[in-house]
C-alpha positions in Angstrom: 0.0 0.1 0.0 1.2 3.6 -1.0 0.2 7.0 0.7 -0.3 9.5 -1.9 -0.6 13.3 -0.9 -1.3 15.2 -4.0 -3.2 18.2 -5.4 -4.6 18.8 -8.7 -4.7 22.1 -10.7 -6.6 23.2 -13.9 -4.3 23.9 -17.0 -5.0 26.0 -20.1 -3.9 24.7 -23.3 -1.1 27.7 -23.3 0.1 26.7 -20.0 4.0 26.8 -19.7 6.1 25.2 -16.7 7.4 28.2 -14.6 10.8 28.1 -13.2 10.5 26.1 -9.8 13.9 25.8 -8.6 14.1 28.0 -5.2 10.3 27.0 -4.4 9.8 24.8 -1.6 13.1 23.5 -1.1 13.4 22.6 -5.0 17.1 22.8 -6.2 16.7 20.8 -9.3 14.1 19.8 -11.7 14.5 16.4 -13.8 12.5 15.4 -16.7 10.0 15.7 -18.3 9.5 11.7 -19.0 6.5 10.8 -20.9 4.1 8.0 -20.7 0.7 6.9 -22.1 -2.0 5.7 -19.6 -5.1 3.8 -20.5 -7.2 3.2 -17.6 -10.6 1.5 -17.2 -12.5 2.6 -14.0 -15.1 0.1 -12.4 -17.9 0.6 -9.9 -21.4 -0.4 -9.2 -24.1 0.7 -11.5 -25.2 3.3 -8.6 -21.2 4.4 -8.4 -21.3 3.6 -4.4 -17.6 3.8 -4.8 -17.1 6.8 -6.2 -19.5 8.5 -3.9 -17.5 7.0 -0.9 -14.5 8.9 -2.4 -12.9 5.2 -3.9 -11.7 4.6 -7.2 -11.0 1.3 -8.6 -9.2 0.8 -11.9 -7.1 -1.2 -14.3 -4.5 0.8 -15.8 -1.7 0.1 -18.3 1.4 2.1 -19.2 3.8 4.0 -16.8 5.8 2.7 -14.0 2.8 1.4 -11.8 0.9 -0.3 -14.3 -1.9 -2.8 -12.8 -5.1 -2.7 -10.7 -5.2 0.0 -8.4 -7.7 0.8 -5.4 -7.7 4.5 -4.0 -9.0 4.9 -0.6 -9.7 8.3 1.0 -7.4 9.4 3.8 -7.7 13.1 4.0 -8.4 15.9 1.7 -5.4 15.5 -0.2 -4.3 12.1 0.9 -5.2 8.7 -0.3 -4.2 5.3 0.1 -3.3 3.1 -2.9 -3.5 -0.4 -3.0 -1.8 -2.1 -6.1 -2.2 -5.7 -7.6 -0.7 -6.9 -10.9 -2.3 -6.5 -14.1 -3.1 -10.3 -14.7 -4.9 -11.5 -17.9 -8.5 -10.5 -17.1 -9.4 -7.0 -18.2 -13.2 -6.6 -17.2 -13.1 -8.9 -14.0 -11.9 -7.2 -10.9 -9.5 -9.2 -8.8 -11.2 -11.0 -5.9 -8.9 -9.3 -3.5 -9.8 -5.9 -4.5 -13.5 -6.9 -4.7 -13.3 -7.9 -0.9 -11.5 -5.0 -0.1 -14.2 -2.7 -1.0 -17.3 -5.2 -0.2 -18.6 -3.2 2.8 -19.3 -0.4 0.1 -20.6 -2.5 -2.7 -22.6 -5.1 -0.6 -21.7 -7.6 -3.5 -23.3 -5.4 -6.2 -21.1 -6.4 -9.5 -18.5 -4.2 -10.5 -18.5 -3.0 -13.8 -17.0 -0.7 -16.4 -17.9 3.0 -15.7 -15.2 4.9 -17.7 -12.1 5.0 -19.9 -9.5 7.6 -19.3 -6.7 7.9 -21.5 -3.7 10.3 -20.3 -0.8 11.7 -22.1 1.6 12.3 -19.0 4.7 14.4 -19.1 6.2 14.1 -15.4 9.0 16.3 -13.9 10.8 15.0 -10.5 11.6 18.0 -8.4 14.7 17.6 -6.4 16.1 19.0 -3.0 20.1 20.0 -2.5 20.4 16.5 -1.2 19.1 15.0 -4.4 16.2 13.7 -2.8 12.7 13.9 -4.1 10.5 16.7 -3.2 7.6 16.2 -5.3 6.6 14.7 -8.6 4.9 17.2 -11.1 2.7 15.8 -13.7 1.2 17.6 -16.9 -1.9 15.3 -18.2 -3.6 15.7 -21.3 -6.7 13.8 -20.7 -9.3 12.3 -23.0 -12.2 10.7 -20.9 -15.3 8.4 -22.1 -18.0 7.3 -19.6 -19.5 4.2 -20.6 -23.0 5.9 -20.8 -21.6 9.2 -22.4 -19.5 11.2 -24.6 -15.6 11.8 -24.7 -14.4 14.7 -23.1 -10.9 16.3 -23.0 -9.2 18.4 -20.7 -5.5 19.5 -19.4 -4.5 19.1 -15.6 -1.5 19.3 -13.4 -1.0 16.9 -10.5 1.5 17.8 -7.7 2.3 14.7 -5.5 4.6 15.2 -2.5 5.8 13.1 0.2 5.4 16.1 2.7 1.9 17.9 2.3 3.8 21.2 3.4 5.5 21.1 -0.1 2.2 21.4 -2.0 1.1 24.9 -1.1 4.4 26.8 -2.3 4.6 24.7 -5.4 1.0 25.1 -6.1 1.2 28.9 -5.9 4.6 28.9 -8.2 2.6 27.1 -10.9 -0.2 29.9 -11.0 -2.8 27.5 -11.8 -6.4 27.2 -10.6 -7.2 24.6 -8.0 -9.2 21.6 -9.8 -13.1 21.5 -8.8 -12.9 17.7 -9.0 -11.0 15.5 -6.6 -10.3 12.8 -9.4 -10.4 12.3 -13.1 -13.2 9.9 -12.6 -15.2 12.5 -11.0 -15.0 14.9 -13.6 -15.6 12.2 -15.9 -18.8 11.2 -14.4 -20.0 14.7 -13.0 -22.2 15.3 -10.0 -23.5 11.7 -9.6 -20.1 10.7 -8.7 -19.1 13.2 -6.2 -18.5 12.1 -2.8 -21.5 12.2 -0.3 -21.1 14.7 2.6 -23.1 14.2 5.9 -26.0 16.7 6.1 -25.6 19.3 8.8 -27.9 19.4 11.6 -30.6 22.2 11.3 -30.6 25.2 13.9 -33.4 23.3 15.8 -33.0 19.4 15.1 -35.4 16.8 16.0 -34.2 14.0 17.9 -34.5 11.9 14.9 -32.2 14.4 12.9 -29.5 13.9 15.8 -29.8 10.1 15.7 -29.5 9.7 11.7 -26.6 12.0 11.7 -24.7 10.1 14.5 -25.5 6.4 13.0 -24.7 7.5 9.4 -21.2 8.9 10.6 -20.7 5.5 12.6 -21.7 3.5 9.3 -19.0 5.4 7.4 -16.4 4.6 10.1 -17.4 1.3 10.0 -16.8 0.7 6.2 -13.5 2.7 6.4 -12.2 0.2 9.2 -13.5 -2.8 7.5 -11.0 -2.0 4.5 -8.3 -1.5 7.3 -8.8 -4.8 8.7 -8.5 -6.4 5.5 -5.2 -4.6 4.7 -4.0 -5.7 8.2 -3.7 -2.0 8.9 -2.3 -1.1 12.6 -5.1 -0.7 15.1 -7.8 -1.4 12.6 -9.2 -4.5 14.3 -9.3 -2.2 17.5 -11.1 0.6 15.6 -13.7 -1.7 14.1 -14.6 -2.9 17.5 -14.8 0.4 18.8 -17.2 1.4 16.2 -19.2 -1.8 16.6 -19.8 -0.6 20.3 -20.5 2.9 19.4 -23.0 1.8 17.0 -24.7 -0.4 19.9 -24.6 2.3 22.2 -26.2 4.5 19.9 -28.8 2.3 18.8 -29.6 1.9 22.5 -29.8 5.4 23.2 -32.0 6.2 20.2 -34.1 3.1 20.6 -37.1 5.0 21.4 -37.0 6.9 18.4 -37.0 3.9 15.9 -39.2 0.6 15.7 -38.0 -1.4 18.4 -37.8 -4.8 16.6 -35.4 -3.4 14.0 -33.3 -1.7 16.4 -32.9 -4.5 18.7 -32.2 -6.6 15.9 -29.4 -4.6 14.8 -28.1 -4.2 18.1 -27.7 -8.0 18.6 -26.0 -8.3 15.4 -23.3 -5.5 16.4 -22.7 -7.2 19.5 -22.2 -10.5 17.7 -20.0 -8.7 15.3 -17.7 -7.2 18.1 -17.6 -10.6 19.9 -16.3 -12.3 16.5 -13.6 -9.8 16.2 -12.6 -9.8 20.0 -10.1 -12.7 19.8 -8.0 -10.9 17.3 -7.9 -7.7 19.2 -7.3 -9.6 22.4 -4.1 -11.2 21.0 -2.7 -7.8 20.0 -3.2 -6.1 23.2 -1.8 -9.0 25.3 1.1 -9.4 23.0 2.1 -5.9 23.2 1.8 -5.6 26.9 3.4 -9.0 27.8 6.4 -8.3 25.7 6.8 -4.7 27.0 6.7 -6.3 30.8 9.2 -8.8 29.9 11.5 -6.1 28.6 11.2 -4.2 31.7 12.3 -7.1 34.0 16.0 -7.5 34.8 17.7 -10.0 32.3 18.7 -12.2 35.5 14.9 -13.1 36.2 14.0 -13.8 32.8 14.7 -17.6 32.7 14.0 -19.9 29.9 13.1 -19.0 26.3 10.3 -16.5 27.4 10.6 -14.3 24.6 10.3 -17.2 22.1 7.8 -18.8 23.7 5.5 -15.5 23.5 6.4 -15.4 19.8 5.5 -18.9 19.1 1.9 -18.6 21.5 1.0 -15.3 19.7 2.1 -16.1 16.0 -0.6 -18.9 16.4 -3.3 -17.1 18.2 -2.8 -14.2 16.1 -3.1 -16.1 12.8 -6.0 -18.0 13.8 -7.8 -15.0 15.2 -7.3 -13.0 12.0 -8.3 -15.9 9.8 -11.6 -15.9 11.6 -11.9 -12.3 11.5 -11.8 -12.3 7.7 -14.0 -15.1 7.5 -16.6 -13.0 9.2 -16.3 -10.1 7.0 -16.5 -12.1 3.8 -19.7 -13.9 5.5 -23.5 -13.3 4.6 -24.5 -12.6 8.2 -22.1 -9.5 8.2 -23.3 -8.4 4.9 -26.9 -8.6 6.0 -26.0 -6.3 9.0 -24.6 -3.8 6.4 -27.5 -4.2 4.2 -30.1 -3.7 7.3 -28.1 -0.7 8.2 -28.1 1.1 5.0 -32.0 0.5 4.9 -32.6 1.7 8.4 -30.8 5.0 7.2 -32.6 5.3 3.8 -35.7 5.0 5.3 -35.9 5.6 9.0 -38.6 3.5 10.7 -39.3 6.6 13.3 -41.5 6.7 16.1 -43.5 9.8 17.0 -40.8 10.5 19.6 -38.2 11.2 16.7 -40.3 14.3 15.7 -39.7 15.8 19.2 -37.1 18.5 20.1 -33.8 16.7 20.3 -32.5 18.0 23.8 -35.2 16.5 25.8 -35.2 13.0 24.4 -31.5 13.0 24.3 -31.3 13.8 28.0 -33.5 10.9 28.6 -31.0 8.6 27.0 -28.0 9.9 29.1 -29.9 9.2 32.2 -30.6 5.7 31.4 -26.9 4.9 30.6 -26.1 6.6 33.9 -28.6 4.5 35.6 -26.9 1.3 34.0 -23.4 2.4 35.0 -24.6 2.8 38.6 -26.5 -0.3 39.0 -23.5 -2.2 37.6 -21.1 -0.6 40.0 -23.4 -1.2 42.9 -23.5 -5.0 41.8 -19.8 -5.1 41.9 -19.8 -3.8 45.4 -22.1 -6.7 46.7 -20.2 -9.4 44.5 -19.7 -12.9 46.6 -16.1 -13.5 45.8 -13.2 -11.8 44.2 -13.8 -13.8 40.7 -17.4 -12.4 40.8 -16.2 -8.9 41.5 -13.7 -9.1 38.5 -16.9 -10.0 36.2 -19.2 -7.3 37.8 -16.2 -4.7 37.1 -15.7 -5.8 33.7 -19.5 -5.3 33.2 -19.1 -1.9 34.8 -16.4 -1.3 32.2 -18.7 -2.0 29.5 -21.6 0.1 30.9 -19.3 3.1 31.4 -18.2 2.7 27.8 -21.8 2.8 26.6 -22.4 5.9 28.9 -19.3 7.6 27.2 -20.6 6.7 23.7 -23.9 7.7 24.5 -22.7 11.2 25.5 -20.8 11.5 22.3 -23.8 10.5 20.4 -25.5 13.3 21.7 -22.7 15.8 21.8 -23.9 18.0 18.7 -27.0 18.8 20.8 -25.9 18.8 24.5 -22.1 18.9 24.0 -21.6 21.9 26.5 -23.5 20.7 29.4 -22.2 17.0 29.3 -18.6 17.2 28.3 -17.2 17.3 31.8 -19.4 14.4 32.7 -18.4 12.7 29.8 -14.7 13.0 30.7 -15.1 11.8 34.1 -16.9 8.6 32.7 -13.8 8.1 30.7 -11.7 8.3 33.6 -13.8 5.5 35.3 -13.8 3.6 32.1 -10.1 3.9 31.7 -9.2 2.6 35.1 -11.8 -0.3 34.7 -10.0 -1.1 31.3 -6.6 -1.4 33.0 -8.3 -3.8 35.6 -9.6 -6.0 32.9 -6.4 -6.3 30.8 -4.6 -7.4 34.1 -7.3 -10.0 34.8 -7.0 -11.3 31.4 -3.2 -11.1 31.5 -3.1 -13.0 34.8 -5.0 -15.9 33.4 -3.1 -16.1 30.2 0.2 -16.3 32.6 -1.2 -18.7 34.5 -2.1 -21.0 31.7 1.4 -20.4 29.8 3.3 -21.3 33.1 1.3 -24.3 33.8 2.2 -25.6 30.1 5.6 -24.5 30.5 5.9 -26.5 33.7 4.5 -29.6 32.5 7.0 -29.5 29.5 9.7 -29.5 32.0 10.9 -25.8 31.5 11.3 -23.2 34.2 8.1 -21.2 34.8 9.7 -18.8 37.3 9.4 -15.7 34.9 5.6 -16.5 34.3 4.8 -16.4 38.0 6.7 -13.4 38.5 4.9 -11.6 35.5 1.6 -13.0 37.1 2.2 -11.2 40.5 2.9 -8.0 38.6 -0.4 -8.3 37.0 -2.0 -8.8 40.2 -0.7 -5.7 41.5 -1.6 -3.8 38.5 -5.3 -5.1 38.8 -5.6 -4.1 42.5 -3.8 -0.8 41.7 -6.3 -0.1 38.7 -9.2 -0.8 41.1 -8.2 1.7 43.6 -7.9 4.2 40.7 -11.5 3.2 39.7 -12.7 3.9 43.2 -11.2 7.3 43.0 -12.6 8.1 39.4 -15.9 6.9 40.6 -15.8 9.2 43.4 -15.0 12.2 41.0 -17.6 11.2 38.8 -20.4 11.4 41.1 -19.5 12.2 44.8 -22.7 10.1 45.7 -24.2 6.6 44.7 -25.9 8.3 41.5 -24.2 10.1 39.0 -25.3 13.8 38.7 -26.4 15.1 35.2 -27.0 18.6 34.2 -30.5 19.6 33.4 
C-alpha cells in the first residue's frame, strides 16, 4: 500500500511550466518523462465507490501499471493498493472486490469509464538529490460508458510532505481543480463524494440520531478496509465502532421501530464479539512483551520471548483468519444491508419528531442508571472472581455511557462534556483492571504448560504477580474516578 498526497490544478492549453528552482526547497528539476496511460474504471451501476471517495481501476502504461484501489484518508491524501495486471481486463481481482465489499454489498463491479492520459512528468529534487515532489502535466481524454468523450488538461503535484504542496501550487499559478479525481470529473455530480448533512438549527431527536448513526456507518466501512489490509490498530477501531453503534442504537431506541433496532443491536454485539479474539491477542502480546523487556535479565529464565512469539503467532493467525471469514460472510453483509436500509428509510416513532434535547437527555440518564447499577453489583459481589466479572460489566456500561454522551454531543455537548470526561476516567481505570485480569489468566495457563513441558516457569509467575498488583492498583484508581464522577451513589447529570 502506498500513501499519496497530491493536489490537482486546472491548466489552459497555453500553460507553460514556470521556474520551480528555489520553490519549497526545490534545487533541481529532472525531466520530463512521457508515458501513455490507459485506465478502465470500475464501480457499481449506482457508483457506490465513487460516492464514497474510492476509485478502482485497471491501468496500463507507466511504471505502476496494474489494478489500483484508491482509498480516501484526508482532503489531499489517499492510500493506493496495487495488484498486478493479470490477464483479465473486465473482471476485478477477488482481493480488490473483497476490499470494497462493505461499500458494494456484493453488487457487480462493472466498467463505468475509460480515461486515456498523455503524461509528462517532472521530478523536483532538493539539495541532497532527494525527491521533493512529482509534477505531472496530463492531457486527458475521458469517456464514460454511458456518455460522450471529453478532453482537458490538468496538473498533478504529488509530495511526500504535504507542506510542499502549497508553495509549488502557488508557483504554478494554476487554478485548483474543482474535481477530486479524473473519474469524478468524467462522471459529473452523480459521482461526487457524499457529505453528511448538517444538523438544522433546531434539530429533532431523529435528525440527531440519523447524523450520528450515519457517521458510524462510514467509520465501520473504513475500518473494514483497514482490517482486510491488516492496517495497524484497525481491528481495535472496528470493534470500537461496533460498540459505538450498539450504544447509539440503545440510546436512540425510543426513536425507531423497536424490533428493527433490537435486531441490529444484537448483530453488532455479535460482530464485535467475533473480532474480539484478534484484538485481545494484539493487546496481550504487546503488553507482555513490554513487561518482559522491563524485567532484569537475571529473572528472565528460559525461552520466554521465544515462547511468547510462538504463542501469539499461532493465536494471532487463527484470530485474524476468523475475523476475515466474518467480514466475507453473509451474516455481516446482512448487517450492512439492514443498516443502510434503516438510514435510507428510517422507521421513526412519534418521539423522533420531538425536540432533540429533551429526548437525548433521557438517553443519557438511562445510560447513567445502568452504570450505577453495575457498580453497585460489583460492590456486593460474593467473591473476588465475581467482583472481577462485575467490574468488567461496569467497564462495558461506562463505555456505553461515554459513547451515548458522544452521540448526543452535537445537541448537548456543552452541558455534558465534563461528565463525559469523568466517565472516561472510570472506563480507563476499569479497562486497565480488565486487561490485568486477562493477562493473569493467560500467564497462569502459559506457566502451567511450560512447567508440564519441563521448562522453568519462574518468569511467568513473576509476571503474574505484577499483573495482580496492576489489577489492585487499577481498582483503587477506579474507586477514586468513581468518586470524582458522582460524589455519591448516583451520577449527577445537568438539566
